[in-house]
N, C-alpha and C positions, 0 to 999 in steps of 0.2 A: 504494500500499499504506500501511497505517497501522501506525506503530511506537509502542509504549508505553514511556515512560521514567520510571522511579521517581524522584521528587524527594526524598521523605523519608518518615519513619515516626514515629508518636507512640503511646505507650502510655497508655491511659486509667487514671488513678490514682483518681479520685473523680468522682462525678456530683453536679452542683449543680442544684437546682430554680430556675427563673426564672419570671417572669410568663407568658412565652410558651413553656412547655415546659421542657426540660432542656438543660444544657450539660455537655460532658465536660471535666473538668480533667485535662490531659495533660502528659506529659513528652516532649519531642521526643528520640527515641533516635538518629536518624540523618538526615542531610541537613537540609532545611528544610521547613516547612509554609508554604504561601502561600495568601492569601485568594483565593476564586473558582476555585481549582484543583479538578480532578476528584479524588475520593477514594472509597475503599471501606473499610468497617468489617468487620474480620475477628474472629471469635470462634473461636479454635483454627484449624482449617483451613477452616471454613465462612465464606463471605461473607454477611454479614447484611444489608448495605445498600450501595448505590452512589449517589453524588450529588456535589454540589459543597460546598466549604467555604463555608458562608453567612456565618458570623461567626468572627472570630479575634481573640482578646483576650489582652493581656499585662497582668495585674492588672486595673485598671478601664479601661485604654485600649485603643482599637482598634489593631490592628497589621496591616501588610501582609504581613510574613513573620516567622517565628520560627525561630531556628537551633537545631541540636542542643545538648542540655545544658540548655535553658531550659524553663520551664513555661509553659503557656498554656491558654486556654479555647477549645475548638472546638465549633461547632454545624454539623452536616450538614443542610442543608435543613430539612425538617419532621420529621426522625427524632428520636425520644425514648427509644429502647430501649437506651441505653448501659449497660454494666456494667464495673466495675473489672476490668482485665486484658485488655480488648479492645484491638486494634491498629488504628489508623487509618493507612492507606497512601495517600499522595498521589502522583499521577502526572500526566504530561501526554502527550497523544496527538499525534504528529507525523506529517505526511504525508511519505512517502519515495517517491521515484521508483523504480518497479520496474526492476530491472536484469536484463539478459539473461544 
């Protein structure tokens, strides 16, 4: 069986244009955001995009993880449709032995 564990959540505050698309300027609201983790972008109750955290930056520096209360820049794969107020939810999928 597969079990999904939520690692953290970030709220998109502002969207910044880059040479290769857009990056979401976020505030981590709970847990932590880690690079290469699975993520989904929610707008209200609707899931807009699912993918991996491609880049994670703290100011101009690359970061492996950003904890709650801190701001960071997040780019999800090739997705560019961020809007202020969106929520990025980061999770990991673990394999769990089925119990009888």
